N, C-alpha and C positions, 0 to 999 in steps of 0.2 A: 525790717528794722533790726539792726545788730546791737547786742548788748553784751560786751565781754567783761563787764565788771562782776565781781563776786558779791552775792547778797549778804554773806556773813554766815556765821555758824551759831549753833545754840538755839535758844528760844525757850519760852516758858510754856508749860503744859496747862491748858485750861480744863481739860477733861481727859479721862481715860477711855471715853466712848470710842469704839471703832478700832482699838489697837489690839484686841484679842487675837485676831487672825492676820495681823500685819506681817507681811513678808520681810525678810532682811533687807532686800534692795530698796523697797519702799521706805522702810524705817531709816535707812542710811541716807537716802536722798532727802527725806524730810528734815533730818538733822543737819545735813550739809546746807540746805536751802534756807532754813529758818533764821530769822534775826531775833535778838534778845527780847524785843517788845512784841513779837508776833503772838497771836493766839493759836493754839494747836488743838485739833480735834474739837472744834466748836460746833455746837448744835445750832442750826439755822434753817428756817423754812422747811422743816421736816427732814433735813439731811445733816450729816456730819461733815464739816469742812476740814480738810487737812491743815491748812494754814489761813489765818485771817490777818491781813496786813493793812491796817487802816480800813478803807472802804473796799479793798480788793480781796476777793476770795481766791485762794490758790489751791488747786487740786493737782496731786501727783499721780500719774497713771503709768504703770509699768507694763501693762498688757493691752488687750484689745480695747478699743474705744466704745464698742457697742454696749458694754455693760454700764457706761456712764452717760449714755446719750440723753436719756430723760432728765437726769440730774442736771446736766449742763443747760439743757433747753429751759428748764424751769428757773434755774439760778440767773442765767443771763438776761432773763426778762426783767429783773429788778436790780442786778448787781454787776459790777465789773468782775469778770472771772478770767483767771489765767490758768491754763492747763499746761503742766510741765511733763514732758515726755522724754524718757532716756532712750538713746540709740547707742548700741555697743559698737564703738569704733574698733575696739580690740577686746577679744574674749579668750579666756583660758578655760579649757574644759577639764574639770577635775572629776575623776572616777573614784567613787568611795568603795571601800572594802565591804562595809556594812552600812545600810541605811540608817541615818540619824547620828552617825559617828563622824569624827574627823580623820579617821584612818584612811589614807590615800593610796589607791592602787596605781594611779597614773595621773599625770598632768601634762597637757599639751596646749599649744597656742592654736587657735582656729585660724585657718587661712582666709576666712571671710572677714571683711571690714565694712562696717556701716558708715553712712554719711547722712547729712541732713535730709537728703531726698527720701530716705527710708521712712520718714514720717507719713508719707502718702499711703503706705500699706495699712496704717491705722486710721488715717483721716477719711477713708472711703466711707466710714460709718456716718459722718455728718459734715461733708465738705461745705455745705451752704452756711453752716454756723460761722465760718470765717468772715462772712459779710456783716455779722453783728458788731456794732461798735462797742459792745460790752465784752467781747471775747478776744482773747489773745492766746497764742500757742507758743510756748518756749520749748526748744529742743536742747537737750544736754547730750553732748557726745561723751560717752564714758568708757572706762576700762572696767571690765567685770570678770568675776569667776562664775562659771556655771557648774554647779555641783550635780552630778548624775549618780544614780543608784540602779541596781538591777531590778527589773520587774518584767518577767517574761510575758505576762499577760498584756500589760499596757505598753511595753516598749518595743513593739514589733518594728516600728519605723526606724528605730536607732539600734537595731540588732540586740534588743533586750534591755536597753538603757533608757531611763526616763529622767527628766530634770527634777531634782529635789528642791533646789532654790538657786537664786542668783545673789551674788554678793558684790557690792560696790568696792572697787579698788581705787578709782580716781575719776574726777571730772576734768576732761581735757579740752572742752569747747562748749560754747553755748550760743544760741541765736534765737531771737524772738521775732515772731510774725504777728503783726497786728491786723493785717488786712490781706485780701487775696492778691493784691499787687506785690506784696512782699514775697509770696510764695512763687509767683511766676518768675521771679528773679533766680530761682533754682534751676531753670532751664539752662543748659550749658551753652556757652558761646560757640559759634560755628555751626549751629544747626542749619540745615537748608531751610529755605522758605518757599512753600510750606514744607512741613515735616511729618513723618509718620512715626508711630511708636517704635518701629524697627530702627529708624534713624536715631531716635532718642536713646534707645537701649545701647546702640553702638557708641554714641557720643559721651555718655556718662562715665564709664560703661556700667550696665546693670542688666539684670534679667528682663526679658520682654514683659513678664507679668508686672514688675514694678513700673515699667514705662507706661503700660496700659492704665495702671492705677493713678499715676501722675496725670495722664491725659484726662481720665474720667473726672478727677477732683478739680482740675483747672477749668475744665469745660463747665462743670456744675457751678463754679464760682464766677463764670462769665468773663474770665480773663484770656481764654483762648476760644476759638470757634472753628468749626469745620471749614476747610478751604479746598474742597475737592476730593478726588479719589485717585489712587494709583493701583489699578487692578481692584482687589477687594479691600485694600487698606485705606482707611480714612486719613486724609492729610489735614494738618492743623496749622493755624497761624494765630498770632496774638490778636485779640479783639481790637477792632478799630475804635478809638475814643471819639 
């Protein structure tokens, strides 16, 4: 299901619970997404909910899904839940002179660009939850700044740089997925039948790892199924209805 309308901005705060360690990207997305009559940071069923809109509970998750797996499984048993997840279509990398300051050493645009299909890298934590009638996933394509600072001990993967925080610049697209059938529509047109993850990686195009994550999730959702092998590679096709 595609929803290109904007929900509105603002919102009223019901509680300060859960905002102490809130990151800038999460805070900005919550402000962008909330409507004036929404409840913010509402305590419910032993959890703190980012946004409550009528009967719907809205959670914004900017990182791995594994940390909220139990929370979503509990909440969807009794409530409609919408998970909002940002994917950076465009990213500017900002290197800071000193950690915690806004003094900039350099700023450059990353050559990498995300798309809706990148949601599968996070969805591997609970693909079967998409089958719940109480669960929906909304992906926001965003433009963001990624602020980095020097940390020789932790930043060996980035030549001594670590991510300090992410900042929202703009929301440039959105799409909502209410059921597994909505997600299978992200498979690109022109795939051979059957197809391998190598075929999928070429068609998108994307890294083979992401294509494998897509295949895993869609198979767990029962919308694709194995359809033979080509050497050691499993071939897939859409599940017959």
